[in-house]
mmCIF file of the N, C-alpha and C atoms, coordinates in Angstrom:
data_MODEL
# 
_entry.id   MODEL 
# 
loop_
_atom_site.group_PDB 
_atom_site.id 
_atom_site.type_symbol 
_atom_site.label_atom_id 
_atom_site.label_alt_id 
_atom_site.label_comp_id 
_atom_site.label_asym_id 
_atom_site.label_entity_id 
_atom_site.label_seq_id 
_atom_site.pdbx_PDB_ins_code 
_atom_site.Cartn_x 
_atom_site.Cartn_y 
_atom_site.Cartn_z 
_atom_site.occupancy 
_atom_site.B_iso_or_equiv 
_atom_site.pdbx_formal_charge 
_atom_site.auth_seq_id 
_atom_site.auth_comp_id 
_atom_site.auth_asym_id 
_atom_site.auth_atom_id 
_atom_site.pdbx_PDB_model_num 
ATOM 1   N N  . MET A 1 1  ? -34.125 -77.581  55.530 1.00 0.00 ? 1  MET A N  1 
ATOM 2   C CA . MET A 1 1  ? -33.846 -78.507  56.601 1.00 0.00 ? 1  MET A CA 1 
ATOM 3   C C  . MET A 1 1  ? -33.018 -77.772  57.656 1.00 0.00 ? 1  MET A C  1 
ATOM 4   N N  . ASN A 1 2  ? -33.412 -77.948  58.899 1.00 0.00 ? 2  ASN A N  1 
ATOM 5   C CA . ASN A 1 2  ? -32.707 -77.251  59.968 1.00 0.00 ? 2  ASN A CA 1 
ATOM 6   C C  . ASN A 1 2  ? -31.874 -78.226  60.806 1.00 0.00 ? 2  ASN A C  1 
ATOM 7   N N  . LYS A 1 3  ? -31.103 -77.658  61.696 1.00 0.00 ? 3  LYS A N  1 
ATOM 8   C CA . LYS A 1 3  ? -30.185 -78.444  62.523 1.00 0.00 ? 3  LYS A CA 1 
ATOM 9   C C  . LYS A 1 3  ? -30.950 -79.357  63.477 1.00 0.00 ? 3  LYS A C  1 
ATOM 10  N N  . GLU A 1 4  ? -32.117 -78.913  63.924 1.00 0.00 ? 4  GLU A N  1 
ATOM 11  C CA . GLU A 1 4  ? -32.915 -79.699  64.862 1.00 0.00 ? 4  GLU A CA 1 
ATOM 12  C C  . GLU A 1 4  ? -33.373 -81.009  64.229 1.00 0.00 ? 4  GLU A C  1 
ATOM 13  N N  . THR A 1 5  ? -33.720 -80.983  62.949 1.00 0.00 ? 5  THR A N  1 
ATOM 14  C CA . THR A 1 5  ? -34.152 -82.192  62.255 1.00 0.00 ? 5  THR A CA 1 
ATOM 15  C C  . THR A 1 5  ? -33.027 -83.223  62.196 1.00 0.00 ? 5  THR A C  1 
ATOM 16  N N  . LEU A 1 6  ? -31.811 -82.764  62.018 1.00 0.00 ? 6  LEU A N  1 
ATOM 17  C CA . LEU A 1 6  ? -30.681 -83.683  61.931 1.00 0.00 ? 6  LEU A CA 1 
ATOM 18  C C  . LEU A 1 6  ? -30.327 -84.313  63.266 1.00 0.00 ? 6  LEU A C  1 
ATOM 19  N N  . LEU A 1 7  ? -30.497 -83.576  64.352 1.00 0.00 ? 7  LEU A N  1 
ATOM 20  C CA . LEU A 1 7  ? -29.984 -84.026  65.637 1.00 0.00 ? 7  LEU A CA 1 
ATOM 21  C C  . LEU A 1 7  ? -31.015 -84.680  66.542 1.00 0.00 ? 7  LEU A C  1 
ATOM 22  N N  . THR A 1 8  ? -32.296 -84.615  66.224 1.00 0.00 ? 8  THR A N  1 
ATOM 23  C CA . THR A 1 8  ? -33.313 -85.161  67.115 1.00 0.00 ? 8  THR A CA 1 
ATOM 24  C C  . THR A 1 8  ? -34.084 -86.293  66.447 1.00 0.00 ? 8  THR A C  1 
ATOM 25  N N  . ASP A 1 9  ? -34.821 -87.021  67.270 1.00 0.00 ? 9  ASP A N  1 
ATOM 26  C CA . ASP A 1 9  ? -35.722 -88.090  66.842 1.00 0.00 ? 9  ASP A CA 1 
ATOM 27  C C  . ASP A 1 9  ? -35.001 -89.219  66.107 1.00 0.00 ? 9  ASP A C  1 
ATOM 28  N N  . TRP A 1 10 ? -33.884 -89.674  66.647 1.00 0.00 ? 10 TRP A N  1 
ATOM 29  C CA . TRP A 1 10 ? -33.178 -90.814  66.063 1.00 0.00 ? 10 TRP A CA 1 
ATOM 30  C C  . TRP A 1 10 ? -33.776 -92.080  66.654 1.00 0.00 ? 10 TRP A C  1 
ATOM 31  N N  . ASN A 1 11 ? -34.442 -92.865  65.819 1.00 0.00 ? 11 ASN A N  1 
ATOM 32  C CA . ASN A 1 11 ? -35.027 -94.119  66.248 1.00 0.00 ? 11 ASN A CA 1 
ATOM 33  C C  . ASN A 1 11 ? -34.316 -95.274  65.541 1.00 0.00 ? 11 ASN A C  1 
ATOM 34  N N  . PHE A 1 12 ? -34.778 -96.484  65.800 1.00 0.00 ? 12 PHE A N  1 
ATOM 35  C CA . PHE A 1 12 ? -34.120 -97.669  65.258 1.00 0.00 ? 12 PHE A CA 1 
ATOM 36  C C  . PHE A 1 12 ? -34.101 -97.656  63.732 1.00 0.00 ? 12 PHE A C  1 
ATOM 37  N N  . MET A 1 13 ? -35.217 -97.335  63.092 1.00 0.00 ? 13 MET A N  1 
ATOM 38  C CA . MET A 1 13 ? -35.271 -97.370  61.630 1.00 0.00 ? 13 MET A CA 1 
ATOM 39  C C  . MET A 1 13 ? -34.362 -96.321  61.010 1.00 0.00 ? 13 MET A C  1 
ATOM 40  N N  . ARG A 1 14 ? -34.256 -95.171  61.630 1.00 0.00 ? 14 ARG A N  1 
ATOM 41  C CA . ARG A 1 14 ? -33.387 -94.124  61.089 1.00 0.00 ? 14 ARG A CA 1 
ATOM 42  C C  . ARG A 1 14 ? -31.922 -94.528  61.184 1.00 0.00 ? 14 ARG A C  1 
ATOM 43  N N  . ILE A 1 15 ? -31.534 -95.142  62.294 1.00 0.00 ? 15 ILE A N  1 
ATOM 44  C CA . ILE A 1 15 ? -30.164 -95.625  62.454 1.00 0.00 ? 15 ILE A CA 1 
ATOM 45  C C  . ILE A 1 15 ? -29.895 -96.777  61.483 1.00 0.00 ? 15 ILE A C  1 
ATOM 46  N N  . LEU A 1 16 ? -30.895 -97.648  61.289 1.00 0.00 ? 16 LEU A N  1 
ATOM 47  C CA . LEU A 1 16 ? -30.744 -98.755  60.343 1.00 0.00 ? 16 LEU A CA 1 
ATOM 48  C C  . LEU A 1 16 ? -30.547 -98.239  58.918 1.00 0.00 ? 16 LEU A C  1 
ATOM 49  N N  . ARG A 1 17 ? -31.322 -97.239  58.515 1.00 0.00 ? 17 ARG A N  1 
ATOM 50  C CA . ARG A 1 17 ? -31.150 -96.648  57.175 1.00 0.00 ? 17 ARG A CA 1 
ATOM 51  C C  . ARG A 1 17 ? -29.765 -96.032  57.011 1.00 0.00 ? 17 ARG A C  1 
ATOM 52  N N  . LEU A 1 18 ? -29.282 -95.364  58.051 1.00 0.00 ? 18 LEU A N  1 
ATOM 53  C CA . LEU A 1 18 ? -27.949 -94.767  57.993 1.00 0.00 ? 18 LEU A CA 1 
ATOM 54  C C  . LEU A 1 18 ? -26.879 -95.851  57.856 1.00 0.00 ? 18 LEU A C  1 
ATOM 55  N N  . GLY A 1 19 ? -27.000 -96.906  58.646 1.00 0.00 ? 19 GLY A N  1 
ATOM 56  C CA . GLY A 1 19 ? -26.041 -97.995  58.575 1.00 0.00 ? 19 GLY A CA 1 
ATOM 57  C C  . GLY A 1 19 ? -26.053 -98.680  57.213 1.00 0.00 ? 19 GLY A C  1 
ATOM 58  N N  . LEU A 1 20 ? -27.255 -98.962  56.693 1.00 0.00 ? 20 LEU A N  1 
ATOM 59  C CA . LEU A 1 20 ? -27.353 -99.579  55.362 1.00 0.00 ? 20 LEU A CA 1 
ATOM 60  C C  . LEU A 1 20 ? -26.797 -98.662  54.284 1.00 0.00 ? 20 LEU A C  1 
ATOM 61  N N  . GLY A 1 21 ? -27.085 -97.384  54.389 1.00 0.00 ? 21 GLY A N  1 
ATOM 62  C CA . GLY A 1 21 ? -26.586 -96.434  53.400 1.00 0.00 ? 21 GLY A CA 1 
ATOM 63  C C  . GLY A 1 21 ? -25.071 -96.375  53.372 1.00 0.00 ? 21 GLY A C  1 
ATOM 64  N N  . ILE A 1 22 ? -24.461 -96.358  54.552 1.00 0.00 ? 22 ILE A N  1 
ATOM 65  C CA . ILE A 1 22 ? -22.994 -96.318  54.624 1.00 0.00 ? 22 ILE A CA 1 
ATOM 66  C C  . ILE A 1 22 ? -22.398 -97.621  54.103 1.00 0.00 ? 22 ILE A C  1 
ATOM 67  N N  . TYR A 1 23 ? -22.983 -98.761  54.502 1.00 0.00 ? 23 TYR A N  1 
ATOM 68  C CA . TYR A 1 23 ? -22.478 -100.060 54.053 1.00 0.00 ? 23 TYR A CA 1 
ATOM 69  C C  . TYR A 1 23 ? -22.583 -100.200 52.538 1.00 0.00 ? 23 TYR A C  1 
ATOM 70  N N  . ILE A 1 24 ? -23.733 -99.851  51.989 1.00 0.00 ? 24 ILE A N  1 
ATOM 71  C CA . ILE A 1 24 ? -23.923 -99.972  50.540 1.00 0.00 ? 24 ILE A CA 1 
ATOM 72  C C  . ILE A 1 24 ? -23.039 -98.977  49.796 1.00 0.00 ? 24 ILE A C  1 
ATOM 73  N N  . ALA A 1 25 ? -22.792 -97.815  50.378 1.00 0.00 ? 25 ALA A N  1 
ATOM 74  C CA . ALA A 1 25 ? -21.904 -96.835  49.741 1.00 0.00 ? 25 ALA A CA 1 
ATOM 75  C C  . ALA A 1 25 ? -20.475 -97.380  49.647 1.00 0.00 ? 25 ALA A C  1 
ATOM 76  N N  . PHE A 1 26 ? -19.995 -98.027  50.710 1.00 0.00 ? 26 PHE A N  1 
ATOM 77  C CA . PHE A 1 26 ? -18.664 -98.635  50.650 1.00 0.00 ? 26 PHE A CA 1 
ATOM 78  C C  . PHE A 1 26 ? -18.612 -99.744  49.600 1.00 0.00 ? 26 PHE A C  1 
ATOM 79  N N  . GLN A 1 27 ? -19.671 -100.552 49.547 1.00 0.00 ? 27 GLN A N  1 
ATOM 80  C CA . GLN A 1 27 ? -19.712 -101.617 48.548 1.00 0.00 ? 27 GLN A CA 1 
ATOM 81  C C  . GLN A 1 27 ? -19.750 -101.050 47.136 1.00 0.00 ? 27 GLN A C  1 
ATOM 82  N N  . ALA A 1 28 ? -20.499 -99.985  46.944 1.00 0.00 ? 28 ALA A N  1 
ATOM 83  C CA . ALA A 1 28 ? -20.574 -99.356  45.624 1.00 0.00 ? 28 ALA A CA 1 
ATOM 84  C C  . ALA A 1 28 ? -19.234 -98.781  45.217 1.00 0.00 ? 28 ALA A C  1 
ATOM 85  N N  . PHE A 1 29 ? -18.496 -98.225  46.175 1.00 0.00 ? 29 PHE A N  1 
ATOM 86  C CA . PHE A 1 29 ? -17.185 -97.668  45.879 1.00 0.00 ? 29 PHE A CA 1 
ATOM 87  C C  . PHE A 1 29 ? -16.190 -98.777  45.510 1.00 0.00 ? 29 PHE A C  1 
ATOM 88  N N  . GLU A 1 30 ? -16.240 -99.888  46.252 1.00 0.00 ? 30 GLU A N  1 
ATOM 89  C CA . GLU A 1 30 ? -15.320 -100.988 45.988 1.00 0.00 ? 30 GLU A CA 1 
ATOM 90  C C  . GLU A 1 30 ? -15.606 -101.688 44.658 1.00 0.00 ? 30 GLU A C  1 
ATOM 91  N N  . THR A 1 31 ? -16.880 -101.860 44.317 1.00 0.00 ? 31 THR A N  1 
ATOM 92  C CA . THR A 1 31 ? -17.243 -102.605 43.106 1.00 0.00 ? 31 THR A CA 1 
ATOM 93  C C  . THR A 1 31 ? -17.484 -101.702 41.905 1.00 0.00 ? 31 THR A C  1 
ATOM 94  N N  . HIS A 1 32 ? -17.417 -100.387 42.095 1.00 0.00 ? 32 HIS A N  1 
ATOM 95  C CA . HIS A 1 32 ? -17.673 -99.407  41.031 1.00 0.00 ? 32 HIS A CA 1 
ATOM 96  C C  . HIS A 1 32 ? -19.062 -99.592  40.416 1.00 0.00 ? 32 HIS A C  1 
ATOM 97  N N  . SER A 1 33 ? -20.045 -99.844  41.287 1.00 0.00 ? 33 SER A N  1 
ATOM 98  C CA . SER A 1 33 ? -21.415 -100.081 40.841 1.00 0.00 ? 33 SER A CA 1 
ATOM 99  C C  . SER A 1 33 ? -22.233 -98.797  40.985 1.00 0.00 ? 33 SER A C  1 
ATOM 100 N N  . ILE A 1 34 ? -22.754 -98.328  39.873 1.00 0.00 ? 34 ILE A N  1 
ATOM 101 C CA . ILE A 1 34 ? -23.565 -97.110  39.888 1.00 0.00 ? 34 ILE A CA 1 
ATOM 102 C C  . ILE A 1 34 ? -24.908 -97.368  40.562 1.00 0.00 ? 34 ILE A C  1 
ATOM 103 N N  . PHE A 1 35 ? -25.510 -98.514  40.285 1.00 0.00 ? 35 PHE A N  1 
ATOM 104 C CA . PHE A 1 35 ? -26.810 -98.833  40.887 1.00 0.00 ? 35 PHE A CA 1 
ATOM 105 C C  . PHE A 1 35 ? -26.702 -98.880  42.413 1.00 0.00 ? 35 PHE A C  1 
ATOM 106 N N  . SER A 1 36 ? -25.660 -99.518  42.926 1.00 0.00 ? 36 SER A N  1 
ATOM 107 C CA . SER A 1 36 ? -25.466 -99.566  44.380 1.00 0.00 ? 36 SER A CA 1 
ATOM 108 C C  . SER A 1 36 ? -25.248 -98.164  44.954 1.00 0.00 ? 36 SER A C  1 
ATOM 109 N N  . GLY A 1 37 ? -24.590 -97.313  44.201 1.00 0.00 ? 37 GLY A N  1 
ATOM 110 C CA . GLY A 1 37 ? -24.397 -95.941  44.641 1.00 0.00 ? 37 GLY A CA 1 
ATOM 111 C C  . GLY A 1 37 ? -25.705 -95.184  44.741 1.00 0.00 ? 37 GLY A C  1 
ATOM 112 N N  . VAL A 1 38 ? -26.592 -95.412  43.790 1.00 0.00 ? 38 VAL A N  1 
ATOM 113 C CA . VAL A 1 38 ? -27.910 -94.754  43.825 1.00 0.00 ? 38 VAL A CA 1 
ATOM 114 C C  . VAL A 1 38 ? -28.714 -95.252  45.020 1.00 0.00 ? 38 VAL A C  1 
ATOM 115 N N  . VAL A 1 39 ? -28.670 -96.563  45.276 1.00 0.00 ? 39 VAL A N  1 
ATOM 116 C CA . VAL A 1 39 ? -29.385 -97.123  46.424 1.00 0.00 ? 39 VAL A CA 1 
ATOM 117 C C  . VAL A 1 39 ? -28.803 -96.566  47.724 1.00 0.00 ? 39 VAL A C  1 
ATOM 118 N N  . ALA A 1 40 ? -27.480 -96.432  47.794 1.00 0.00 ? 40 ALA A N  1 
ATOM 119 C CA . ALA A 1 40 ? -26.835 -95.874  48.985 1.00 0.00 ? 40 ALA A CA 1 
ATOM 120 C C  . ALA A 1 40 ? -27.261 -94.429  49.213 1.00 0.00 ? 40 ALA A C  1 
ATOM 121 N N  . VAL A 1 41 ? -27.305 -93.640  48.154 1.00 0.00 ? 41 VAL A N  1 
ATOM 122 C CA . VAL A 1 41 ? -27.742 -92.246  48.273 1.00 0.00 ? 41 VAL A CA 1 
ATOM 123 C C  . VAL A 1 41 ? -29.190 -92.182  48.738 1.00 0.00 ? 41 VAL A C  1 
ATOM 124 N N  . PHE A 1 42 ? -30.028 -93.087  48.254 1.00 0.00 ? 42 PHE A N  1 
ATOM 125 C CA . PHE A 1 42 ? -31.436 -93.141  48.659 1.00 0.00 ? 42 PHE A CA 1 
ATOM 126 C C  . PHE A 1 42 ? -31.556 -93.399  50.159 1.00 0.00 ? 42 PHE A C  1 
ATOM 127 N N  . PHE A 1 43 ? -30.835 -94.408  50.671 1.00 0.00 ? 43 PHE A N  1 
ATOM 128 C CA . PHE A 1 43 ? -30.890 -94.711  52.105 1.00 0.00 ? 43 PHE A CA 1 
ATOM 129 C C  . PHE A 1 43 ? -30.299 -93.587  52.944 1.00 0.00 ? 43 PHE A C  1 
ATOM 130 N N  . LEU A 1 44 ? -29.210 -93.002  52.499 1.00 0.00 ? 44 LEU A N  1 
ATOM 131 C CA . LEU A 1 44 ? -28.604 -91.898  53.247 1.00 0.00 ? 44 LEU A CA 1 
ATOM 132 C C  . LEU A 1 44 ? -29.518 -90.678  53.275 1.00 0.00 ? 44 LEU A C  1 
ATOM 133 N N  . PHE A 1 45 ? -30.186 -90.394  52.164 1.00 0.00 ? 45 PHE A N  1 
ATOM 134 C CA . PHE A 1 45 ? -31.133 -89.274  52.130 1.00 0.00 ? 45 PHE A CA 1 
ATOM 135 C C  . PHE A 1 45 ? -32.271 -89.507  53.116 1.00 0.00 ? 45 PHE A C  1 
ATOM 136 N N  . GLN A 1 46 ? -32.792 -90.741  53.150 1.00 0.00 ? 46 GLN A N  1 
ATOM 137 C CA . GLN A 1 46 ? -33.870 -91.047  54.092 1.00 0.00 ? 46 GLN A CA 1 
ATOM 138 C C  . GLN A 1 46 ? -33.406 -90.886  55.537 1.00 0.00 ? 46 GLN A C  1 
ATOM 139 N N  . ALA A 1 47 ? -32.186 -91.317  55.831 1.00 0.00 ? 47 ALA A N  1 
ATOM 140 C CA . ALA A 1 47 ? -31.691 -91.218  57.207 1.00 0.00 ? 47 ALA A CA 1 
ATOM 141 C C  . ALA A 1 47 ? -31.448 -89.773  57.610 1.00 0.00 ? 47 ALA A C  1 
ATOM 142 N N  . ILE A 1 48 ? -30.867 -88.990  56.723 1.00 0.00 ? 48 ILE A N  1 
ATOM 143 C CA . ILE A 1 48 ? -30.538 -87.603  57.064 1.00 0.00 ? 48 ILE A CA 1 
ATOM 144 C C  . ILE A 1 48 ? -31.785 -86.747  57.207 1.00 0.00 ? 48 ILE A C  1 
ATOM 145 N N  . THR A 1 49 ? -32.756 -86.909  56.315 1.00 0.00 ? 49 THR A N  1 
ATOM 146 C CA . THR A 1 49 ? -33.951 -86.079  56.350 1.00 0.00 ? 49 THR A CA 1 
ATOM 147 C C  . THR A 1 49 ? -35.078 -86.666  57.190 1.00 0.00 ? 49 THR A C  1 
ATOM 148 N N  . ASN A 1 50 ? -34.867 -87.857  57.765 1.00 0.00 ? 50 ASN A N  1 
ATOM 149 C CA . ASN A 1 50 ? -35.869 -88.541  58.580 1.00 0.00 ? 50 ASN A CA 1 
ATOM 150 C C  . ASN A 1 50 ? -37.169 -88.752  57.807 1.00 0.00 ? 50 ASN A C  1 
ATOM 151 N N  . THR A 1 51 ? -37.042 -89.206  56.585 1.00 0.00 ? 51 THR A N  1 
ATOM 152 C CA . THR A 1 51 ? -38.204 -89.544  55.779 1.00 0.00 ? 51 THR A CA 1 
ATOM 153 C C  . THR A 1 51 ? -38.150 -91.015  55.429 1.00 0.00 ? 51 THR A C  1 
ATOM 154 N N  . GLY A 1 52 ? -39.282 -91.541  55.052 1.00 0.00 ? 52 GLY A N  1 
ATOM 155 C CA . GLY A 1 52 ? -39.359 -92.922  54.608 1.00 0.00 ? 52 GLY A CA 1 
ATOM 156 C C  . GLY A 1 52 ? -40.120 -92.976  53.306 1.00 0.00 ? 52 GLY A C  1 
ATOM 157 N N  . CYS A 1 53 ? -40.564 -94.134  52.960 1.00 0.00 ? 53 CYS A N  1 
ATOM 158 C CA . CYS A 1 53 ? -41.329 -94.264  51.719 1.00 0.00 ? 53 CYS A CA 1 
ATOM 159 C C  . CYS A 1 53 ? -42.668 -93.540  51.816 1.00 0.00 ? 53 CYS A C  1 
ATOM 160 N N  . CYS A 1 54 ? -43.187 -93.394  53.030 1.00 0.00 ? 54 CYS A N  1 
ATOM 161 C CA . CYS A 1 54 ? -44.472 -92.732  53.230 1.00 0.00 ? 54 CYS A CA 1 
ATOM 162 C C  . CYS A 1 54 ? -44.310 -91.275  53.650 1.00 0.00 ? 54 CYS A C  1 
ATOM 163 N N  . GLY A 1 55 ? -43.125 -90.733  53.616 1.00 0.00 ? 55 GLY A N  1 
ATOM 164 C CA . GLY A 1 55 ? -42.902 -89.367  54.067 1.00 0.00 ? 55 GLY A CA 1 
ATOM 165 C C  . GLY A 1 55 ? -42.438 -89.359  55.510 1.00 0.00 ? 55 GLY A C  1 
ATOM 166 N N  . SER A 1 56 ? -42.340 -88.205  56.073 1.00 0.00 ? 56 SER A N  1 
ATOM 167 C CA . SER A 1 56 ? -41.840 -88.065  57.433 1.00 0.00 ? 56 SER A CA 1 
ATOM 168 C C  . SER A 1 56 ? -42.841 -88.647  58.423 1.00 0.00 ? 56 SER A C  1 
ATOM 169 N N  . ASN A 1 57 ? -42.536 -89.830  58.932 1.00 0.00 ? 57 ASN A N  1 
ATOM 170 C CA . ASN A 1 57 ? -43.395 -90.559  59.870 1.00 0.00 ? 57 ASN A CA 1 
ATOM 171 C C  . ASN A 1 57 ? -44.813 -90.736  59.348 1.00 0.00 ? 57 ASN A C  1 
ATOM 172 N N  . GLY A 1 58 ? -44.962 -90.957  58.058 1.00 0.00 ? 58 GLY A N  1 
ATOM 173 C CA . GLY A 1 58 ? -46.282 -91.117  57.452 1.00 0.00 ? 58 GLY A CA 1 
ATOM 174 C C  . GLY A 1 58 ? -46.993 -92.372  57.903 1.00 0.00 ? 58 GLY A C  1 
ATOM 175 N N  . CYS A 1 59 ? -46.264 -93.433  58.163 1.00 0.00 ? 59 CYS A N  1 
ATOM 176 C CA . CYS A 1 59 ? -46.873 -94.691  58.572 1.00 0.00 ? 59 CYS A CA 1 
ATOM 177 C C  . CYS A 1 59 ? -46.825 -94.898  60.078 1.00 0.00 ? 59 CYS A C  1 
ATOM 178 N N  . ALA A 1 60 ? -46.234 -93.981  60.791 1.00 0.00 ? 60 ALA A N  1 
ATOM 179 C CA . ALA A 1 60 ? -46.074 -94.139  62.235 1.00 0.00 ? 60 ALA A CA 1 
ATOM 180 C C  . ALA A 1 60 ? -47.353 -93.745  62.972 1.00 0.00 ? 60 ALA A C  1 
ATOM 181 N N  . VAL A 1 61 ? -47.513 -94.328  64.138 1.00 0.00 ? 61 VAL A N  1 
ATOM 182 C CA . VAL A 1 61 ? -48.633 -93.982  65.004 1.00 0.00 ? 61 VAL A CA 1 
ATOM 183 C C  . VAL A 1 61 ? -48.272 -92.706  65.730 1.00 0.00 ? 61 VAL A C  1 
ATOM 184 N N  . PRO A 1 62 ? -49.189 -91.731  65.809 1.00 0.00 ? 62 PRO A N  1 
ATOM 185 C CA . PRO A 1 62 ? -48.872 -90.484  66.506 1.00 0.00 ? 62 PRO A CA 1 
ATOM 186 C C  . PRO A 1 62 ? -48.537 -90.744  67.978 1.00 0.00 ? 62 PRO A C  1 
ATOM 187 N N  . THR A 1 63 ? -47.484 -90.107  68.467 1.00 0.00 ? 63 THR A N  1 
ATOM 188 C CA . THR A 1 63 ? -47.074 -90.310  69.852 1.00 0.00 ? 63 THR A CA 1 
ATOM 189 C C  . THR A 1 63 ? -47.630 -89.251  70.789 1.00 0.00 ? 63 THR A C  1 
ATOM 190 N N  . LYS A 1 64 ? -47.977 -88.102  70.279 1.00 0.00 ? 64 LYS A N  1 
ATOM 191 C CA . LYS A 1 64 ? -48.510 -87.041  71.126 1.00 0.00 ? 64 LYS A CA 1 
ATOM 192 C C  . LYS A 1 64 ? -50.014 -87.234  71.286 1.00 0.00 ? 64 LYS A C  1 
ATOM 193 N N  . LYS A 1 65 ? -50.453 -87.163  72.518 1.00 0.00 ? 65 LYS A N  1 
ATOM 194 C CA . LYS A 1 65 ? -51.874 -87.290  72.803 1.00 0.00 ? 65 LYS A CA 1 
ATOM 195 C C  . LYS A 1 65 ? -52.456 -85.894  72.988 1.00 0.00 ? 65 LYS A C  1 
ATOM 196 N N  . SER A 1 66 ? -53.730 -85.771  72.683 1.00 0.00 ? 66 SER A N  1 
ATOM 197 C CA . SER A 1 66 ? -54.371 -84.475  72.858 1.00 0.00 ? 66 SER A CA 1 
ATOM 198 C C  . SER A 1 66 ? -54.430 -84.144  74.344 1.00 0.00 ? 66 SER A C  1 
ATOM 199 N N  . ASN A 1 67 ? -54.121 -82.921  74.654 1.00 0.00 ? 67 ASN A N  1 
ATOM 200 C CA . ASN A 1 67 ? -54.065 -82.466  76.032 1.00 0.00 ? 67 ASN A CA 1 
ATOM 201 C C  . ASN A 1 67 ? -55.399 -81.830  76.383 1.00 0.00 ? 67 ASN A C  1 
ATOM 202 N N  . SER A 1 68 ? -56.356 -82.649  76.712 1.00 0.00 ? 68 SER A N  1 
ATOM 203 C CA . SER A 1 68 ? -57.691 -82.165  77.024 1.00 0.00 ? 68 SER A CA 1 
ATOM 204 C C  . SER A 1 68 ? -57.843 -82.075  78.536 1.00 0.00 ? 68 SER A C  1 
ATOM 205 N N  . ASP A 1 69 ? -57.956 -80.854  79.038 1.00 0.00 ? 69 ASP A N  1 
ATOM 206 C CA . ASP A 1 69 ? -58.100 -80.644  80.478 1.00 0.00 ? 69 ASP A CA 1 
ATOM 207 C C  . ASP A 1 69 ? -59.555 -80.629  80.924 1.00 0.00 ? 69 ASP A C  1 
ATOM 208 N N  . SER A 1 70 ? -60.470 -80.573  79.987 1.00 0.00 ? 70 SER A N  1 
ATOM 209 C CA . SER A 1 70 ? -61.879 -80.520  80.362 1.00 0.00 ? 70 SER A CA 1 
ATOM 210 C C  . SER A 1 70 ? -62.393 -81.932  80.636 1.00 0.00 ? 70 SER A C  1 
ATOM 211 N N  . ILE A 1 71 ? -63.194 -82.039  81.674 1.00 0.00 ? 71 ILE A N  1 
ATOM 212 C CA . ILE A 1 71 ? -63.791 -83.320  82.054 1.00 0.00 ? 71 ILE A CA 1 
ATOM 213 C C  . ILE A 1 71 ? -65.195 -83.362  81.486 1.00 0.00 ? 71 ILE A C  1 
ATOM 214 N N  . GLU A 1 72 ? -65.471 -84.427  80.791 1.00 0.00 ? 72 GLU A N  1 
ATOM 215 C CA . GLU A 1 72 ? -66.784 -84.563  80.146 1.00 0.00 ? 72 GLU A CA 1 
ATOM 216 C C  . GLU A 1 72 ? -67.794 -85.086  81.161 1.00 0.00 ? 72 GLU A C  1 
ATOM 217 N N  . GLU A 1 73 ? -68.910 -84.399  81.262 1.00 0.00 ? 73 GLU A N  1 
ATOM 218 C CA . GLU A 1 73 ? -69.979 -84.808  82.157 1.00 0.00 ? 73 GLU A CA 1 
ATOM 219 C C  . GLU A 1 73 ? -70.780 -85.925  81.498 1.00 0.00 ? 73 GLU A C  1 
ATOM 220 N N  . ILE A 1 74 ? -71.033 -86.961  82.259 1.00 0.00 ? 74 ILE A N  1 
ATOM 221 C CA . ILE A 1 74 ? -71.812 -88.090  81.766 1.00 0.00 ? 74 ILE A CA 1 
ATOM 222 C C  . ILE A 1 74 ? -73.147 -88.074  82.486 1.00 0.00 ? 74 ILE A C  1 
ATOM 223 N N  . GLU A 1 75 ? -74.209 -88.145  81.719 1.00 0.00 ? 75 GLU A N  1 
ATOM 224 C CA . GLU A 1 75 ? -75.554 -88.164  82.292 1.00 0.00 ? 75 GLU A CA 1 
ATOM 225 C C  . GLU A 1 75 ? -76.063 -89.590  82.310 1.00 0.00 ? 75 GLU A C  1 
ATOM 226 N N  . TYR A 1 76 ? -76.595 -89.988  83.459 1.00 0.00 ? 76 TYR A N  1 
ATOM 227 C CA . TYR A 1 76 ? -77.140 -91.317  83.612 1.00 0.00 ? 76 TYR A CA 1 
ATOM 228 C C  . TYR A 1 76 ? -78.649 -91.232  83.761 1.00 0.00 ? 76 TYR A C  1 
ATOM 229 N N  . LYS A 1 77 ? -79.350 -92.213  83.205 1.00 0.00 ? 77 LYS A N  1 
ATOM 230 C CA . LYS A 1 77 ? -80.800 -92.298  83.360 1.00 0.00 ? 77 LYS A CA 1 
ATOM 231 C C  . LYS A 1 77 ? -81.118 -93.523  84.199 1.00 0.00 ? 77 LYS A C  1 
ATOM 232 N N  . GLU A 1 78 ? -82.005 -93.337  85.166 1.00 0.00 ? 78 GLU A N  1 
ATOM 233 C CA . GLU A 1 78 ? -82.395 -94.448  86.019 1.00 0.00 ? 78 GLU A CA 1 
ATOM 234 C C  . GLU A 1 78 ? -83.497 -95.222  85.315 1.00 0.00 ? 78 GLU A C  1 
ATOM 235 N N  . ILE A 1 79 ? -83.280 -96.515  85.196 1.00 0.00 ? 79 ILE A N  1 
ATOM 236 C CA . ILE A 1 79 ? -84.255 -97.376  84.517 1.00 0.00 ? 79 ILE A CA 1 
ATOM 237 C C  . ILE A 1 79 ? -85.005 -98.176  85.607 1.00 0.00 ? 79 ILE A C  1 
ATOM 238 N N  . LYS A 1 80 ? -86.365 -98.113  85.553 1.00 0.00 ? 80 LYS A N  1 
ATOM 239 C CA . LYS A 1 80 ? -87.184 -98.826  86.545 1.00 0.00 ? 80 LYS A CA 1 
ATOM 240 C C  . LYS A 1 80 ? -87.977 -99.927  85.899 1.00 0.00 ? 80 LYS A C  1 
# 
């Protein structure tokens, strides 16, 4: 994992995972709950590595469009 992965592409879901992870971690510390600690680590790992249940943007729609500079010629037929 590189520094660029940590500092770029912060979207709403990534911030939400970070917030939930921190909140659940505090709750796990206060209640001494191991299960809550595991869930907190899971959310924090997802936020830090920018992964989800489907992998890194596995369920997301691609945002980059193909950069096609060629213009496709269309042939028309005259119907009589």
